[in-house]
Backbone bond lengths (Angstrom), bond angles and torsions (degrees), N, CA, C in turn:
res aa  C-N    CA-C-N  psi(-1)  N-CA   C-N-CA  omega(-1)  CA-C   N-CA-C  phi
1 M - - - 1.446 - - 1.524 111.20 -
2 T 1.330 116.76 -43.99 1.495 119.79 178.93 1.488 112.02 -62.98
3 E 1.367 117.89 -27.89 1.466 118.52 -179.05 1.528 112.80 -71.93
4 E 1.370 115.47 -18.79 1.466 118.25 -179.68 1.499 111.29 -81.48
5 R 1.341 118.31 -17.22 1.472 122.36 -173.27 1.527 113.00 -56.66
6 P 1.319 118.39 -51.53 1.470 118.06 -178.63 1.523 114.86 -55.31
7 A 1.371 114.98 -41.50 1.470 120.18 179.69 1.498 110.16 -63.06
8 R 1.372 115.28 -42.33 1.447 119.81 -176.31 1.517 109.42 -66.46
9 S 1.351 115.16 -42.46 1.461 120.24 -179.95 1.515 109.85 -60.29
10 K 1.340 115.81 -39.42 1.464 119.00 179.52 1.520 111.46 -66.36
11 R 1.317 114.82 -35.32 1.431 119.59 -177.60 1.499 113.22 -67.47
12 V 1.371 118.34 -30.38 1.464 120.33 -174.99 1.536 112.37 -87.46
13 A 1.295 117.39 -5.11 1.485 119.89 179.15 1.518 110.97 -57.68
14 G 1.346 116.67 132.87 1.421 122.16 177.23 1.510 114.05 80.70
15 R 1.349 119.21 0.06 1.447 122.11 179.45 1.528 109.27 -90.49
16 S 1.343 115.80 166.26 1.484 119.80 179.42 1.512 109.30 -68.04
17 L 1.342 114.33 163.33 1.464 119.57 179.75 1.562 110.84 -56.52
18 W 1.357 114.91 -46.58 1.437 118.80 179.35 1.529 113.95 -61.22
19 Q 1.332 115.97 -41.83 1.457 119.20 177.67 1.524 111.65 -62.81
20 K 1.336 115.74 -37.51 1.474 119.25 176.34 1.516 112.12 -65.04
21 I 1.338 116.14 -41.56 1.452 119.90 178.34 1.515 111.24 -60.15
22 V 1.348 115.36 -46.05 1.446 119.08 -179.73 1.553 110.36 -64.40
23 D 1.325 116.56 -41.83 1.478 120.38 -176.91 1.570 111.20 -63.34
24 V 1.315 116.04 -39.81 1.489 115.89 -171.99 1.531 110.93 -95.13
25 S 1.357 117.89 -24.16 1.443 119.54 -174.26 1.521 112.49 -101.41
26 L 1.324 117.52 -23.83 1.443 120.71 -175.27 1.506 109.09 -130.75
27 T 1.316 118.01 95.63 1.458 120.70 175.50 1.523 109.45 -64.94
28 D 1.328 115.49 -29.94 1.460 123.09 169.17 1.513 107.19 -160.48
29 V 1.317 116.40 162.97 1.454 121.49 -174.71 1.544 113.01 -61.73
30 S 1.336 118.67 -24.83 1.420 121.45 177.27 1.519 113.06 -60.65
31 T 1.359 117.98 -19.98 1.458 120.59 177.33 1.510 108.95 -58.25
32 L 1.328 118.80 -39.88 1.441 121.34 -178.10 1.517 112.26 -68.34
33 V 1.327 115.90 -36.56 1.447 120.20 179.46 1.497 111.56 -64.77
34 K 1.342 115.71 -40.60 1.486 120.40 179.38 1.522 110.49 -77.42
35 G 1.310 117.83 -22.49 1.459 120.32 -174.57 1.521 109.37 112.01
36 I 1.338 115.15 132.30 1.455 119.79 179.40 1.511 108.76 -68.02
37 D 1.343 116.21 126.56 1.447 118.82 -177.77 1.534 110.95 -87.84
38 E 1.340 114.47 171.64 1.469 120.93 -174.81 1.532 110.87 -60.61
39 Q 1.311 115.44 -39.75 1.504 118.55 -179.30 1.509 110.79 -64.19
40 S 1.317 119.28 -36.72 1.471 121.29 178.46 1.519 109.88 -68.32
41 I 1.361 117.28 -39.87 1.451 120.09 177.61 1.513 110.98 -62.17
42 E 1.301 116.96 -43.69 1.484 120.60 178.56 1.518 111.75 -62.21
43 A 1.327 115.69 -39.33 1.466 119.50 178.66 1.532 112.04 -65.80
44 L 1.362 114.21 -38.08 1.462 120.93 177.27 1.538 109.46 -61.98
45 E 1.350 116.51 -45.37 1.429 121.07 178.80 1.534 111.80 -56.62
46 Q 1.318 115.35 -42.64 1.486 119.65 -179.46 1.516 110.94 -63.10
47 V 1.331 116.79 -40.55 1.490 119.40 179.25 1.507 110.40 -63.84
48 L 1.332 116.84 -43.43 1.480 120.79 -178.21 1.529 110.63 -66.94
49 L 1.305 117.20 -38.97 1.481 119.51 177.80 1.518 111.44 -64.93
50 E 1.342 115.33 -39.73 1.496 118.95 178.18 1.502 112.05 -67.64
51 A 1.356 117.07 -21.86 1.476 121.14 177.31 1.531 111.00 -92.64
52 D 1.343 116.78 12.83 1.480 122.39 174.13 1.517 114.80 68.19
53 F 1.349 117.20 31.20 1.449 120.27 175.13 1.543 110.69 -73.36
54 G 1.316 118.04 -19.38 1.464 120.33 -178.48 1.524 110.69 85.25
55 V 1.334 116.00 158.48 1.473 120.26 -173.90 1.507 112.07 -65.69
56 D 1.351 117.79 -46.32 1.476 119.22 -173.54 1.525 111.09 -63.58
57 V 1.348 116.69 -48.78 1.463 119.15 -178.79 1.514 110.29 -64.01
58 T 1.277 116.93 -41.12 1.481 121.98 -179.89 1.515 111.66 -58.21
59 L 1.361 116.62 -49.83 1.458 120.70 -177.75 1.515 110.44 -65.96
60 E 1.336 117.53 -37.72 1.479 119.60 179.30 1.517 111.26 -64.25
61 L 1.350 115.72 -46.96 1.467 119.50 -179.28 1.548 111.63 -62.20
62 A 1.340 114.61 -42.93 1.460 119.32 179.77 1.517 112.44 -62.60
63 E 1.328 116.46 -43.74 1.467 121.72 -178.57 1.529 110.73 -67.22
64 E 1.348 115.90 -42.49 1.454 118.03 -179.65 1.504 111.54 -68.26
65 L 1.328 117.05 -35.87 1.450 119.81 176.72 1.522 111.40 -64.67
66 E 1.303 115.11 -42.71 1.487 119.06 178.95 1.510 110.90 -60.52
67 R 1.362 117.86 -43.31 1.455 119.52 179.49 1.514 110.51 -66.78
68 A 1.349 117.43 -41.14 1.456 120.06 179.17 1.518 112.99 -61.90
69 A 1.336 116.11 -40.88 1.455 121.25 179.03 1.542 110.98 -66.06
70 Q 1.330 115.75 -39.05 1.469 119.75 179.23 1.524 111.55 -66.24
71 R 1.332 115.91 -30.70 1.469 118.56 177.76 1.543 113.37 -85.32
72 G 1.324 114.46 0.04 1.473 119.08 178.46 1.503 113.15 79.46
73 K 1.318 118.66 20.32 1.477 121.66 -177.37 1.542 111.33 -92.16
74 V 1.332 116.08 -10.67 1.477 120.13 176.09 1.520 105.94 -129.62
75 K 1.358 112.98 100.99 1.452 119.45 -176.33 1.511 115.45 -125.66
76 S 1.299 116.23 10.11 1.478 120.63 179.21 1.508 108.58 -151.57
77 E 1.340 115.11 162.48 1.433 120.38 178.88 1.549 112.51 -58.30
78 S 1.334 114.56 -42.95 1.487 118.65 -179.74 1.514 111.19 -64.89
79 E 1.350 118.14 -35.65 1.478 121.17 178.78 1.530 109.17 -69.81
80 L 1.315 118.19 -36.15 1.455 120.79 176.24 1.499 110.40 -61.85
81 R 1.336 117.09 -47.11 1.449 121.36 -179.98 1.523 110.05 -60.78
82 E 1.310 117.49 -47.62 1.459 120.23 -178.27 1.536 111.49 -65.61
83 F 1.306 117.89 -32.16 1.452 121.85 178.30 1.538 109.12 -63.75
84 L 1.344 115.78 -50.79 1.465 118.81 179.84 1.500 112.79 -64.05
85 A 1.350 117.23 -42.72 1.434 120.35 178.46 1.547 111.78 -60.38
86 G 1.320 116.22 -41.36 1.466 120.49 179.46 1.527 112.53 -65.52
87 R 1.312 116.89 -39.20 1.457 119.18 -179.16 1.521 110.31 -71.19
88 I 1.336 118.44 -38.04 1.466 120.53 178.72 1.521 108.60 -67.12
89 R 1.357 119.03 -41.41 1.453 119.32 179.45 1.517 110.38 -62.77
90 S 1.305 118.60 -37.04 1.456 120.67 -177.45 1.509 110.53 -64.89
91 V 1.374 118.04 -33.12 1.470 119.94 176.31 1.544 111.38 -61.73
92 F 1.354 114.79 -42.87 1.457 118.77 179.62 1.511 111.55 -71.12
93 D 1.311 117.72 -36.24 1.469 120.31 179.43 1.528 110.26 -62.20
94 E 1.314 117.54 -42.09 1.445 122.06 179.13 1.517 111.23 -64.51
95 A 1.344 117.61 -41.73 1.454 121.37 -176.85 1.546 111.55 -74.62
96 S 1.322 116.60 -27.24 1.481 117.99 -172.81 1.527 113.99 -76.93
97 R 1.309 117.83 -11.47 1.473 119.22 -178.78 1.529 108.53 -65.53
98 G 1.331 113.32 120.42 1.491 118.28 -177.88 1.506 113.99 78.82
99 G 1.306 117.56 22.96 1.446 120.97 -179.14 1.525 114.80 -72.91
100 S 1.299 115.95 -179.55 1.483 119.77 -173.06 1.528 111.47 -77.79
101 R 1.317 115.31 159.67 1.454 121.80 177.55 1.538 110.01 -95.02
102 A 1.321 112.93 156.59 1.478 115.98 176.29 1.505 110.36 -84.01
103 P 1.337 119.21 148.22 1.441 120.39 -178.20 1.513 112.70 -63.18
104 T 1.336 117.09 -19.56 1.480 120.04 177.70 1.531 111.35 -72.09
105 S 1.334 117.48 -18.14 1.453 121.08 179.92 1.507 110.22 -111.51
106 A 1.349 116.81 26.74 1.447 122.69 -180.00 1.544 110.60 -56.98
107 P 1.309 118.16 141.85 1.456 120.47 -176.93 1.538 111.14 -67.04
108 E 1.293 112.93 159.96 1.475 119.18 179.87 1.536 109.56 -87.35
109 S 1.319 116.24 -171.90 1.454 129.01 -166.72 1.542 117.75 -18.83
110 A 1.334 119.09 -50.73 1.478 120.45 -171.24 1.510 113.37 -54.94
111 D 1.348 118.20 -41.81 1.448 120.95 -176.00 1.487 112.80 -110.36
112 R 1.313 118.49 14.06 1.478 120.85 -175.88 1.487 108.55 -71.42
113 P 1.335 119.54 139.69 1.470 124.51 -4.99 1.565 111.55 -83.62
114 H 1.323 112.78 158.10 1.454 120.88 172.73 1.524 107.07 -77.53
115 V 1.301 118.91 120.75 1.470 122.76 -172.16 1.513 112.58 -105.81
116 I 1.340 115.75 126.48 1.467 120.82 178.35 1.524 107.60 -116.43
117 L 1.301 116.01 124.19 1.478 121.22 177.29 1.517 107.78 -105.73
118 L 1.343 115.60 122.23 1.468 121.81 179.67 1.502 110.59 -98.43
119 L 1.342 115.77 127.16 1.451 122.60 -179.45 1.508 112.17 -122.26
120 G 1.339 117.57 162.73 1.462 118.60 173.45 1.507 111.61 153.60
121 V 1.293 117.83 168.80 1.480 124.69 178.77 1.519 108.91 -79.62
122 N 1.328 113.22 171.72 1.473 118.42 179.65 1.530 111.98 -61.42
123 G 1.339 114.85 138.60 1.447 119.88 170.01 1.533 116.03 82.43
124 T 1.316 118.90 9.01 1.450 120.09 -178.07 1.526 114.03 -84.92
125 G 1.342 115.62 -14.63 1.487 118.41 177.85 1.529 111.55 103.87
126 K 1.313 119.89 28.33 1.457 121.69 178.61 1.542 112.93 -61.77
127 T 1.333 116.01 -46.23 1.472 118.53 -178.45 1.529 112.04 -63.11
128 T 1.355 114.55 -42.20 1.480 117.29 178.08 1.515 110.63 -66.41
129 T 1.331 116.40 -37.21 1.479 119.08 176.71 1.507 110.98 -63.41
130 A 1.334 116.68 -40.10 1.453 119.04 177.16 1.543 111.60 -58.38
131 A 1.327 115.66 -44.93 1.473 120.37 176.36 1.512 112.82 -60.34
132 K 1.326 115.56 -39.01 1.487 119.29 -179.28 1.531 110.76 -68.42
133 L 1.316 117.69 -37.92 1.466 121.44 178.04 1.528 109.44 -68.28
134 V 1.309 117.94 -38.97 1.504 121.87 175.29 1.553 108.66 -59.52
135 H 1.342 116.12 -49.70 1.444 120.44 -179.70 1.555 112.53 -57.15
136 L 1.294 114.73 -40.07 1.482 120.16 -179.42 1.500 109.72 -67.67
137 A 1.329 118.68 -49.47 1.460 123.39 -178.00 1.531 111.49 -63.48
138 V 1.335 117.59 -47.47 1.438 121.66 -179.57 1.556 110.41 -60.76
139 G 1.334 113.86 -39.37 1.463 118.14 179.11 1.510 114.33 -63.34
140 H 1.359 115.69 -19.63 1.443 120.31 177.40 1.514 112.39 -105.20
141 G 1.320 115.48 22.01 1.462 121.02 173.00 1.502 116.67 80.22
142 K 1.310 118.22 15.32 1.472 121.20 179.44 1.525 109.43 -93.18
143 S 1.310 113.71 146.20 1.485 120.01 172.97 1.537 106.22 -88.47
144 V 1.352 117.59 137.65 1.434 123.44 -170.37 1.522 109.94 -133.29
145 M 1.347 113.28 144.32 1.464 120.25 172.57 1.564 108.74 -126.94
146 L 1.330 115.53 138.11 1.455 122.38 175.89 1.521 109.38 -105.30
147 A 1.355 115.84 131.01 1.450 120.64 175.27 1.529 108.48 -112.41
148 A 1.339 116.65 123.83 1.464 122.19 179.96 1.536 108.42 -100.68
149 T 1.301 116.71 97.83 1.481 119.00 -177.41 1.548 111.89 -94.43
150 D 1.353 117.03 0.96 1.432 120.04 173.49 1.517 108.59 -83.10
151 T 1.342 116.03 95.12 1.458 119.34 -174.25 1.537 111.45 -100.82
152 F 1.311 117.54 7.29 1.462 122.05 -176.91 1.505 113.69 -109.41
153 R 1.327 117.67 -35.89 1.494 119.38 -176.81 1.523 109.64 -76.32
154 S 1.289 116.17 128.39 1.439 121.86 178.91 1.525 111.69 -60.88
155 G 1.301 115.10 126.83 1.473 119.19 176.54 1.515 114.61 86.62
156 A 1.330 120.09 -10.34 1.448 121.95 -174.76 1.514 111.99 -62.66
157 Q 1.352 116.03 -46.53 1.448 120.35 -178.98 1.542 109.73 -65.59
158 E 1.293 115.74 -42.13 1.484 119.48 -177.53 1.510 110.28 -62.46
159 Q 1.314 116.31 -38.65 1.459 120.36 -179.40 1.518 110.30 -62.59
160 L 1.353 117.18 -44.29 1.474 119.49 179.14 1.519 109.97 -69.82
161 R 1.295 119.11 -38.49 1.471 122.41 179.29 1.541 110.32 -59.12
162 L 1.343 116.17 -40.11 1.478 121.17 178.93 1.528 109.12 -63.92
163 W 1.347 116.28 -43.95 1.478 120.75 -179.76 1.555 108.19 -62.78
164 S 1.289 117.85 -44.15 1.482 120.27 -175.46 1.551 108.78 -64.29
165 D 1.339 116.19 -41.56 1.491 118.06 177.53 1.504 111.61 -62.86
166 R 1.323 115.63 -43.51 1.464 121.26 -176.62 1.535 111.76 -66.38
167 L 1.343 115.41 -37.14 1.464 118.92 -173.04 1.529 115.25 -99.31
168 G 1.336 115.30 -3.50 1.464 118.72 176.02 1.494 113.73 83.03
169 A 1.331 117.90 36.02 1.472 121.93 179.54 1.529 109.24 -112.44
170 G 1.344 115.48 157.56 1.440 120.38 170.93 1.514 111.36 -73.76
171 F 1.280 117.02 163.74 1.476 120.64 -177.20 1.530 111.59 -142.98
172 V 1.324 115.88 136.88 1.465 122.90 172.29 1.508 108.42 -132.45
173 G 1.321 116.30 126.68 1.462 121.50 177.13 1.520 110.74 -132.95
174 G 1.293 116.77 -166.92 1.501 118.63 179.92 1.530 106.42 -148.33
175 R 1.330 112.01 167.93 1.456 118.04 -179.93 1.525 109.73 -70.11
176 A 1.340 116.87 161.07 1.459 120.88 -179.54 1.534 111.86 -57.67
177 G 1.323 115.02 129.83 1.461 119.06 178.79 1.516 115.07 83.00
178 A 1.320 118.67 2.03 1.464 121.68 -178.38 1.532 110.15 -69.93
179 D 1.341 115.09 160.33 1.454 120.47 179.66 1.559 108.29 -67.64
180 P 1.347 118.45 121.10 1.468 121.33 -178.43 1.517 112.65 -58.83
181 A 1.341 117.22 -35.69 1.443 121.01 179.62 1.556 109.88 -65.82
182 A 1.342 117.09 -34.19 1.459 118.32 177.87 1.521 111.15 -67.34
183 V 1.321 118.03 -35.73 1.479 121.07 173.94 1.511 110.76 -62.18
184 A 1.365 115.98 -42.15 1.460 119.67 179.36 1.547 110.32 -63.98
185 F 1.354 115.62 -38.17 1.465 119.95 178.30 1.575 109.67 -62.29
186 D 1.311 115.18 -48.13 1.468 119.19 -179.93 1.516 111.83 -60.56
187 A 1.318 115.35 -40.84 1.485 121.21 179.57 1.518 111.94 -63.87
188 A 1.312 115.41 -43.18 1.505 119.74 -176.95 1.526 109.55 -69.44
189 T 1.316 119.15 -41.93 1.469 120.01 -179.74 1.524 109.49 -68.42
190 S 1.341 117.21 -37.99 1.461 121.13 179.84 1.510 111.73 -66.04
191 A 1.351 115.26 -39.84 1.446 121.44 179.60 1.517 111.08 -63.68
192 I 1.317 116.57 -38.84 1.481 120.57 178.23 1.524 109.50 -67.84
193 S 1.328 117.06 -46.56 1.482 119.22 -178.39 1.523 112.30 -63.53
194 R 1.263 117.77 -28.23 1.471 121.38 -178.58 1.520 112.99 -95.75
195 S 1.347 116.81 1.65 1.476 122.96 -176.97 1.521 112.72 53.09
196 V 1.306 114.54 44.63 1.486 121.33 178.64 1.544 109.47 -70.98
197 D 1.318 116.05 142.66 1.480 120.65 179.38 1.517 111.88 -77.21
198 V 1.356 117.49 -43.82 1.450 121.81 -172.75 1.533 110.38 -132.89
199 L 1.288 116.11 128.82 1.489 122.48 174.78 1.511 107.65 -114.04
200 I 1.347 117.23 120.74 1.471 122.41 179.34 1.535 107.41 -110.08
201 V 1.325 115.36 119.33 1.460 121.50 -176.17 1.519 107.93 -104.75
202 D 1.325 116.51 111.19 1.446 122.78 179.44 1.547 108.40 -91.10
203 T 1.253 119.35 128.11 1.458 123.24 -176.93 1.573 110.13 -106.23
204 A 1.335 114.47 164.87 1.462 118.13 178.98 1.542 110.00 -72.00
205 G 1.311 114.90 141.45 1.464 119.61 173.33 1.501 108.84 -64.48
206 R 1.311 116.67 141.99 1.452 121.38 -179.96 1.503 109.03 -150.81
207 L 1.323 115.84 156.10 1.460 120.03 171.34 1.511 107.78 -75.03
208 H 1.355 117.69 140.83 1.411 118.61 -177.88 1.544 113.49 -67.13
209 T 1.340 115.36 -8.06 1.493 119.88 -179.89 1.551 110.99 -92.88
210 Q 1.314 117.76 -4.91 1.451 120.04 -179.89 1.508 112.18 -85.25
211 R 1.345 115.39 94.55 1.468 120.94 -169.41 1.547 112.36 -63.98
212 G 1.337 116.72 -38.06 1.449 118.93 179.34 1.554 112.45 -62.44
213 L 1.308 113.58 -40.36 1.463 117.03 178.99 1.539 111.96 -71.63
214 M 1.316 115.37 -30.28 1.481 118.50 177.63 1.562 108.37 -67.96
215 E 1.323 116.60 -36.69 1.470 119.37 175.78 1.512 110.21 -65.24
216 E 1.322 117.13 -35.02 1.462 120.26 176.64 1.535 110.88 -61.02
217 L 1.339 117.70 -38.38 1.439 120.73 175.56 1.516 111.27 -61.79
218 R 1.300 117.99 -44.08 1.470 122.16 178.97 1.549 109.83 -59.58
219 K 1.325 115.11 -38.98 1.475 118.63 -178.89 1.521 110.72 -66.89
220 I 1.346 118.17 -41.65 1.455 121.56 176.39 1.543 109.44 -60.00
221 D 1.318 115.61 -44.82 1.444 121.84 -179.89 1.524 110.77 -59.60
222 R 1.330 117.74 -46.68 1.444 121.77 -178.88 1.525 112.55 -64.47
223 V 1.336 116.30 -40.69 1.453 121.48 -177.55 1.529 109.39 -63.52
224 V 1.322 116.30 -48.57 1.495 119.88 -179.59 1.501 110.08 -62.53
225 G 1.343 117.65 -38.32 1.454 121.07 -178.55 1.513 112.94 -68.58
226 R 1.328 118.25 -26.31 1.467 121.07 179.11 1.524 111.67 -74.92
227 I 1.341 115.60 -26.09 1.458 120.94 -177.09 1.499 113.24 -91.73
228 I 1.360 115.87 -39.48 1.453 121.56 -174.98 1.516 108.12 -119.97
229 T 1.305 117.72 120.62 1.455 122.75 -176.79 1.543 112.27 -57.05
230 G 1.351 114.07 127.40 1.494 119.03 178.97 1.504 116.52 77.34
231 A 1.344 116.01 -0.84 1.490 117.34 -177.82 1.531 110.31 -83.18
232 P 1.360 116.04 156.92 1.464 126.42 -11.10 1.534 111.80 -68.28
233 H 1.311 115.47 138.38 1.474 118.82 179.80 1.504 111.98 -76.71
234 E 1.333 116.51 -22.43 1.442 122.58 172.54 1.497 111.21 -135.03
235 R 1.320 115.89 136.99 1.463 122.55 172.06 1.528 105.31 -121.19
236 L 1.318 115.66 101.41 1.483 121.26 -173.31 1.542 108.44 -101.65
237 L 1.293 115.77 123.11 1.480 120.81 174.04 1.555 107.86 -90.83
238 V 1.319 116.75 117.63 1.435 121.98 177.53 1.530 110.05 -90.60
239 V 1.307 117.70 118.66 1.459 121.92 -177.65 1.557 108.93 -123.61
240 D 1.295 115.29 154.48 1.461 122.50 178.53 1.502 109.65 -88.79
241 A 1.344 115.64 117.52 1.468 119.60 -176.32 1.503 113.36 -62.66
242 T 1.359 118.05 -16.11 1.437 120.66 179.85 1.533 112.41 -91.48
243 A 1.340 117.82 -0.10 1.474 122.51 -173.31 1.503 113.89 -82.05
244 G 1.344 118.66 -5.74 1.444 120.01 174.99 1.516 113.75 65.56
245 Q 1.319 114.94 -138.51 1.495 119.84 -175.59 1.488 112.55 -71.85
246 N 1.334 120.88 -10.28 1.478 121.44 173.10 1.528 110.13 -60.51
247 V 1.328 117.08 -28.20 1.451 121.07 179.44 1.550 110.73 -61.41
248 I 1.302 116.97 -36.83 1.437 122.75 -178.73 1.517 109.18 -61.12
249 Q 1.338 117.28 -48.37 1.468 121.40 179.90 1.530 110.66 -63.91
250 Q 1.314 116.89 -40.56 1.439 120.33 178.64 1.525 111.63 -60.74
251 A 1.344 115.59 -45.27 1.491 118.77 179.80 1.504 109.48 -64.87
252 R 1.312 118.92 -36.90 1.467 120.61 178.16 1.518 112.62 -62.08
253 E 1.350 117.00 -50.40 1.419 122.46 -174.06 1.540 112.29 -70.12
254 F 1.298 116.15 -44.69 1.476 119.32 178.70 1.509 111.21 -68.23
255 G 1.343 115.99 -36.25 1.460 120.51 177.24 1.477 113.74 -65.39
256 E 1.345 117.45 -29.28 1.472 120.13 174.89 1.474 110.75 -75.13
257 A 1.334 119.63 -28.73 1.442 123.54 -179.38 1.530 110.27 -76.10
258 L 1.351 117.94 -43.15 1.423 123.02 -176.15 1.536 109.73 -146.07
259 P 1.332 118.65 147.01 1.491 119.26 176.85 1.539 110.11 -72.26
260 L 1.317 115.74 111.98 1.455 121.06 -178.29 1.535 111.87 -78.85
261 T 1.305 117.52 143.82 1.452 120.05 177.65 1.531 112.56 -105.24
262 G 1.317 115.63 -15.11 1.459 118.57 -178.05 1.503 113.57 -171.42
263 I 1.328 114.81 166.23 1.467 123.49 178.65 1.524 108.64 -119.69
264 V 1.346 115.59 138.57 1.457 120.36 170.98 1.530 105.99 -110.71
265 L 1.291 118.60 117.46 1.461 122.77 176.00 1.499 109.22 -90.42
266 S 1.310 115.46 98.56 1.466 120.40 178.82 1.513 109.52 -83.03
267 K 1.360 115.68 160.91 1.448 121.70 177.28 1.547 113.67 59.85
268 F 1.335 113.27 27.72 1.464 118.23 -177.75 1.512 110.47 -65.85
269 D 1.328 116.90 -26.05 1.464 121.21 178.02 1.508 113.04 -68.48
270 S 1.344 116.70 -20.18 1.450 122.20 -178.32 1.516 114.14 -93.81
271 S 1.350 115.81 -6.99 1.452 119.36 -172.07 1.491 113.61 -100.69
272 A 1.312 116.38 129.13 1.478 119.88 175.82 1.517 109.30 -95.59
273 R 1.336 117.01 -1.80 1.490 120.90 -175.33 1.518 105.27 -122.07
274 G 1.305 117.02 102.06 1.474 120.96 -173.97 1.483 116.20 -100.27
275 G 1.359 119.28 7.91 1.448 120.66 -175.97 1.531 115.52 -70.80
276 T 1.316 116.17 -15.33 1.483 121.42 -177.94 1.516 110.54 -53.36
277 A 1.309 118.03 -45.28 1.471 121.36 -176.41 1.561 109.59 -62.65
278 V 1.286 117.01 -37.41 1.462 120.35 179.94 1.543 108.88 -66.34
279 A 1.300 116.90 -43.15 1.459 120.90 -178.01 1.519 111.60 -63.56
280 V 1.350 115.49 -44.24 1.471 121.20 -178.20 1.569 108.72 -64.29
281 A 1.336 115.73 -47.41 1.466 119.41 -178.32 1.515 111.33 -61.39
282 R 1.318 115.56 -39.26 1.476 118.76 -175.93 1.563 110.89 -74.24
283 D 1.374 116.63 -44.76 1.462 120.76 -172.16 1.532 110.71 -76.01
284 F 1.337 118.43 -33.22 1.470 120.07 -171.37 1.508 114.63 -120.06
285 H 1.321 117.06 -1.94 1.465 121.47 -178.47 1.503 112.86 54.05
286 I 1.328 116.28 36.89 1.441 122.32 178.50 1.533 107.63 -105.83
287 P 1.305 118.53 121.23 1.456 118.51 179.57 1.520 114.26 -69.25
288 V 1.313 114.95 146.55 1.453 119.85 172.15 1.560 105.00 -84.91
289 S 1.348 114.59 121.31 1.450 120.91 -174.33 1.524 113.29 -95.47
290 W 1.347 117.16 -38.59 1.459 122.32 -173.35 1.532 110.47 -142.44
291 L 1.341 112.17 152.18 1.478 121.17 172.09 1.523 107.21 -119.24
292 G 1.316 117.22 123.64 1.455 122.07 173.63 1.537 107.00 -87.32
293 T 1.330 115.57 122.45 1.484 121.07 -173.09 1.534 112.66 -116.44
294 G 1.283 118.41 13.14 1.448 120.80 -177.93 1.538 111.78 170.16
295 E 1.334 115.32 -173.50 1.469 119.15 -176.60 1.517 112.70 -97.49
296 R 1.326 120.16 -13.08 1.445 122.19 -176.45 1.525 110.04 -77.35
297 P 1.350 118.88 155.17 1.481 120.24 -179.51 1.533 113.28 -58.83
298 E 1.316 116.39 -28.39 1.476 118.43 -178.70 1.534 112.96 -84.31
299 D 1.354 117.01 -2.42 1.459 118.66 -176.64 1.529 113.41 -87.65
300 L 1.327 114.47 62.95 1.460 123.07 177.08 1.514 109.66 -140.78
301 E 1.325 115.71 121.07 1.477 119.74 -176.71 1.509 110.81 -114.16
302 P 1.342 117.12 133.07 1.481 117.19 171.56 1.513 109.67 -62.01
303 F 1.316 116.19 138.01 1.416 118.68 -176.02 1.536 111.38 -69.29
304 D 1.323 115.41 132.47 1.479 123.44 176.23 1.511 107.00 -127.93
305 A 1.329 115.93 117.28 1.456 120.58 -175.17 1.553 111.25 -59.65
306 D 1.336 117.18 -40.47 1.466 119.69 -177.08 1.561 110.05 -65.49
307 V 1.338 115.61 -44.46 1.467 119.19 179.69 1.524 109.54 -64.78
308 Y 1.343 116.82 -41.08 1.443 121.94 -178.46 1.537 109.29 -61.11
309 V 1.314 117.80 -47.21 1.472 122.63 -176.51 1.531 108.48 -64.50
310 E 1.348 117.32 -39.83 1.461 119.84 176.90 1.510 112.60 -60.72
311 K 1.355 115.75 -40.85 1.465 119.63 178.28 1.546 109.84 -68.44
312 L 1.273 114.76 -41.43 1.482 121.26 -176.94 1.526 112.10 -64.61
313 L 1.325 115.16 -41.93 1.452 119.71 -178.15 1.524 112.36 -102.53
314 G 1.329 116.90 15.33 1.451 120.91 -176.10 1.488 114.23 -68.20
C-alpha cells in the first residue's frame, strides 16, 4: 500500500482540492461505508497542509471527520464534501462577528470621514488595493481621499497620485523622507475640512519583524484617532494569497501591533492553495473582508464564505 503513495501523489498534482481529497482519502466510495481508516485520515491531513490550511485547522478537521465517520454521519462522497464545507463555513462565521464595514456603507455625518488604514509587508498589493477601494467607493457615490504615508520608497507617492487622478479621488502626500504620521495628520484634517466620506491611508510596506516601523504604524493610528472620532474605523491587513504560511506570521505580528478588523487576500486569482484564509480566520478570529482577483481597479470582491467554499472545493 505504501508503495502506491508516490504514484497517487503524482496523479493528484494540478487537480482541485476536492479532487485531491477524493483521490487520497477515498480509493472508492465503499471506504466511507466501512469507515475511514487511519491511512486515509493521514492522507487527508497531507492534502490540507499542502493547501495551506495550517496545522491546527488541519488536525481539527481530520479529528472531527474521523469522529463523524465513526458515528455513521459521513457515509457517502457527497456527505464528506458537505461535512468539510460546513466546517469551513463555521470557521468564517465565527471570525466574521464584528468584522469590518465596506467603504460603500460608510457612516454619514457623525463619523465622517470613514477611515481605512491599509497595512502589510512589501509587495502584497496594498497600493493596488487602495485603488480598488477608491474605485468601489466612488462608484457608489462616495467622495474619497487617498493619503500616501510611504515617504521613503521611490515612486510610491507618485503611484498613488496617479491612481487618485485616474479614479477621481483627493490626494495628500508628503515630501521625501517626511514623517509619515505628519502626512496622516494633514490628510485627516484635510478630509474633515472637505467633508470627505472616505479616507484611505496607505502605509509603507514593511517586514513584520521591523519593530521601529511597526511603532511608526501605531503612531499613524494614534494621530488619525486624535483627529477623527473612532478612527481608523478599519485596519485592513493586505496579504498575498500565494504566500502560504507566511501569512499566519504576518497576521500574528501585525495583530499584536494593532487590532485588525479584516484581511484582504490579494492575488487570490493566482493561488491554487486557498486554505490560508481558513487558517487566519480560525487562529486570529479576523474576518476576511476582500479578495483581490486581478490588477484592474474593479478586481476586488467582497468575501463571501459560500462562494469561497465552492471555489475551494470546486
